[in-house]
N, C-alpha and C positions, 0 to 999 in steps of 0.2 A: 502489833502483827495484823497482815490486811487477811483477806478469805486466802488470794492465792499462795500465801508462804506459811497459812499456816499446817502443822506436819498432821495428813492423814496415816489412817492405819491400813498396814498393807498387807492382804496372805495370799501367795499363789498356791494354788495345790495342784495334782493332776485330775483331769476329769472323761480319761482318754487318751489310746493315742495320740498322739500332735493336738491335742487339746489340754486348758490350761483353763484354772477356774479361778478368778482372781475376784476375791473380797475386800469389800471396801469400806472404810467405816470415818468418816470426815466428823470430824469435833463441832460438838454445838455450837462452839462460839464463831465457827467458821459460817457455818449454817445462818445465825444470827446476825454478823455482819454484813455477811450477803443479801437476806431480806431488807432490811432495812436499807444498805446501802442500794440496792433496787428502787425502793420505795419511794429514796431521796431523790434519785436521778427523773425518776419518773413527776415526782413533785415540783423540780427546778424546771422543769418542760413541759409539763401541760398546761394544756389552757380549756377551761370548760367554764358554760354563761352564768355568770356573776361574778365571778374572779378574774384574777390578773395573773396574767402568767407567772410560775414559779409562787404561787399566794395561794394555790389550794388548800384547805385543812388536809394533816394527814389522814384523820378518820373518812375523813371523804374517799382520798386515793386507796384508801385499805376497801370502803366498803365496795367503790366501782370495778376497781383490777384487782383486787387482789388477789384472786383466785389466778390469774392471769400472769402475775407478777411472779407468783412464788411458783407456777409449774415454768416460767421461761430462766428464773433460778436456779429451781432445779438442775434445769438442763444444764445449765454451765457448769453449776458443781459438776457434776456427773462427767461431762466432758473431761473437765482441765482435771479432775481427778484420774482418771483411766491413764489418760494422756499423759500422764507422770507416772503412772507406776509403771506403764508401759516402758517408757523409756527408763528409768529408775531400774529396773529389773532386766532390762537388756532383753526384751520378747522381742523375735521375728515374729511378729501376725499377722493370719493372711486374713485378708476379708477385715468386716466386719462382727462387732461384739455382737454376744445375743444375751437379751437377759429374761427371765420369766416374773420375775416382781416389781421390774424397775417401773412399771408403768401404776401400780398401784400405789406409790409411795408418795405420801405427802412434807413439804416443808414443813415444820413447826418451829416457831425463836424459841430456844431452849433445850430444843433435843438436838441430839445427833441424826446424821445419816446413814443408811449403814446399808450396801447392797452387793450384789453377786452377781458379774458378767463370766459367758464361756469366751474363750476365743481359739482358732484355730491357728496353728502355729508351726514354725519351720520346725521340723523332727531333730533330734540330734543322732547322727550316723558318721560313718567312717568312711569315704570314697575310696573306691579302688582307684589304681593307676592308670593313667588313659593316655600320658604322654606316650609318643611314638607308633599308636596305635594303627595297625595298618588299617585300611579305606580301600573298597574296591570302587572306581569310577564305573559306572554303567554307562553304557554305548550309546548315544544317538540317533535313530533313525526315525527320518520321517517319511511313511509310505504314501502312497499315492490311495492306498484305502483310508488312510486316515485323515488327508483332505475329503478326498470325494464326503467321507462322513461329517466334518466339520463342512461340510458346504453344505449336506442336507439340513443340517442345524441349523444354519443359517437360515434357509430358507424354511423352515416352522418356524425361527422365530419372528421372522420377518412376512411370517403369512397372516392369510386374515382369515375372522370366525363367519361362518356359516349358521348362523340359526337355525335350533332344528325341533321338530315337535318332540320324537325319539332317539337315544342312544344309539351308538353300539359301543362294543368295545375302545379305549381310545380316544372317545370324544369329552367334552370337560362339562360337568355339570356346576352351575352357581346356585349358591342360595344361602338360607340361614341355617350352620350352624348351632345345637348348644350341648354342648359336654357337661354331665353329672356325675358325683361319683355316690357307689351306692345308698350312702346316706343323704342326698341330695343337694351333697354341697356345687354348688356349679363352678367350672372351672374355667370355662370358653363362651361366653354367647356372642356369633360374629355374626353380622349381618355380610355376606358378598364374600364368604369362603367358597373356595374351589375345590371339588374333586372329580381325581380323572378317574374315570372307567376302569379298571385295571384290566390287565388283560394277561396276566396271570391270577393265580389265588390270593395271593396277599396285594395289599395295597395299605395308601398311607388317608389319612383320613382328620384333620385338626392336627395336626403333627403328631398322630401316633400310628404305628404300623399294624394290622392289623391280619391276623393270617389268611379267615377268610373274606376279606372283603367282597371280591366278586361275588360271591355265594348269597354276601347279607342286604350286597348291594342294591344287586342285582342291572334291570334295564328299566330305571323308573323313568315316568314321564314329567312334564312340567305342572305343579301344581300339587303331586302326591310326595307325602311325606316317609320318610325311612327312616328305623329307627337300628341303630351298630349299636351293637353290644362285645367288650373286650375285657381282658386284663390291662391294669396300665404296667408301665413297665418299672420294674423294680427299679431301676437307676434314674430315673425321673428328674429332671430338675424343679420340680414344684413336688413337695413332700407328700399332701391330699391325691395327687395321682400313682404314686408308687403300693401295689400289688392291687389299687383297687378296685371295684367292679364298678368298667363304666361304659354309662352310657349315652351312645349320641345323637340326638334327634337332629334329622335334615329334610330339610322343607326344599324340593329345590324349584327354582325360581328361573332360570333357564341353562336351553343346552346350546353348547356350540360345539361344530369340529372346524379344525384348525384345516385353510386349506395353505399347504404350503405356499409360495410365491414361485416367480420361474427364477430363471436364473437372469434372463432378461432385463428385469426389475430390482434383483438384486443391482447388478451391475451401474446398472442409471439411479436406482437411489446412492449407490455409495459414492458415487463421481468417478468414476472408472472408466477404462475407454475397452476392456475386454475381459470376456471370462478366465483367458490367460494371465490380466491382470490381477483379478479379483481371486487366484488360486495362488499368485506368487505370493498377496499380501499372509493369506490364509498359512502357507506357506511358515512365513515370517513369522508370525503369533503362534504356530505352533513349536518352533524354532526356540520360541522365547520359553514356549510351557513347559516343553521340553527338558528346558535347561533348569527351571522348579523342581520339577519333578526327580530330575536327575539329582538336585542337591540334595531332596528329601527325602531320596532312597540311602545319601553318601548320611544323614544325619541320622539315619535309621540304625545304620551299622555301628555305629556310635552310643545310639541309646539303647540297643539292644544288648551293648556290651553294659552300659551301668546298670541297667535293670539286674542285668544277671550275676553281676558283683557285686551287688551295695544289697546290704541285709537292713531294711525299715522297718520298725513296728508301726505298722497301717492299722487302723480302723477296720472292724471289720463291716463295716456299713458304709456305701461312701457317703458324706450328706447331701442336703439339696445345696447347699452351696458350691461344694466341688463336685458336684453334676454338673451345676449350669456353668464354672469353670473348665469344665472339660468340653464342653460342647462348644462355648467359646474360642476354645483353643482349635478346636476341629476346622468348626465353621472358617475360622481366618485363613488356617493350612488350605481348605480346599480351595477359597478365593484367590488363596496365593497360586498353586497350581494352574489358574485359568479353568475351574469346572464352575459348570453354569449353575444359574442359581436354583434352577430346580431340581438338577441332579444332587444340590450339597441339600438342601431339603429335607431328599428322600434318605442322604445319607445320616443327616442328624436325627431323622426317626427313627434310621435302622442300630444308630447308635445306642441311642434312650435304650434300645429294647435288648443289646448285647448284655452278655454273660457277665457275674464279678468281677471276670479275671480281667475283662479285656476294663470296665470301670478303675480297680484296682493296679493295672501295669500304667494307665494313663498316669492316675492318680501319684505314684512314685517315680514315674520319667520329672513329670513339675516339678516335688520336691527334692531331684537331685539336679535340675537345670538351674534353679531358684539358688541352693545353696551353693554350685557352683561359680553362679552368675555375681555371686556375693565376692565370694573370696578370687577373684579375677578384676575386681571393680567392672563390671561391665556395663556402660552409661553407651544411652544413646543420644540424640537429638535431636533436634525440632527438623534439621535438614530431609535426616535418615528416613522421619517419618513420612513427611513429605513424597520423595522421593518414594517409597513404598504403594504412598494412594497413590501415584500416576503410573508405577508398574501396575498394580491391580487393575488401574482404567484401563489402563491399552489390553489387558491379555479379559478380559468383559466388554471391552468394543464400546467401553464410555469414555466421556471427559471427566481430565481430573475433579473438575469442579463435581460436577453428577456425584464421583464414587466417594467424595468427600462430605458431601451431604448426605444420601443412604447412609454412610458410615455411621455420621452424627444422629442423625434420627435413630438408629439400629442402637446408641451406645457403644457403637464397636472400636473405638478411636486411641482408647488405653489398652484396646488387647491386640490392636495395630504394633502401637509401644511392647506390649510383653510378647509379640511375635519375632521383632525385630530382636530385642534382647536376647531371647532363645535361641534364635538363629545365630547370632553373632556367638554365645557361649558355646 
């Protein structure tokens, strides 16, 4: 019997709403065989000074590479045992497993390996009837005011920066920001982060909405150091930030004001013939974005019905991985609607600070859509992913390849696929 064929002892138990604890015991003979197999493979392939390839003594292999071999063998055994346990017990796992004990375990010949992992799973629940649900289709209207606002946004986005010695409300501060918790844990250390001097009491710094940022920040000059204190959002995707006493030390290195570009500059830069041509293109883009918002409004009606009529036992507190998933879903949805990046970051920061009810609602909707998608065998193709990337690029004024690179850098390609799957569901 080989290491991969040996029978493990597996026990599945509840670890809370939508969580399972998987306890696995790998037999001693499997551990021994895996270690010896790994040693033999390296001994056959190793080429050390003074020895021909494949002729290195086992004792020397053990001395030089024993710890590394055992670590790799452990990782392989654990991964294989976990995958088999999930498959054989038909667990619908969401995300990666977590374990507090795996890091301290060592493989020893002649001894079994026992470990526990916890996983988030799709909970069991009854779906309400949704066939024949009446949905209202909102009307689409592109007003002159909306076009004017988009023109103004473009002139700002394409504007130039005027470096200043002292800021005013609405100006941008660039500098070095360090965020720490009350116990000294460093969360962010970013050189080149940007903070906008808020035009209202609250504002955003390092992805956190601070209710009195305007008061705490003031109007610092280049070379000034500002200390901002606030409470971490309850549902932040980083566990250490949640409800923590946060301190941000921000050193101002540069102050800029955006000088909007002229309409003439925009027309010339975009290769258009006139301002009317520009407004026509903007109207077309707004119509596309409006259709996306229209579809989103219709999907929300379905979502509201499903959430209201579905009973699911949910965790009292959204986990860090769940919070991260919620933020990724919302980010992609806003991109799909054509919202610009600055507004997206502001919205994400506000969502981090949202109420527990909002986070729970988002989690419940994710479970429901995932379950329906599985039951309907909803699948997506690479062509659909590529099409969505092209659509996002058009709505954000980017070339498709630029959008793809941006999504890849942010590890969001998989989220694109998830969004398409949910929309199709």
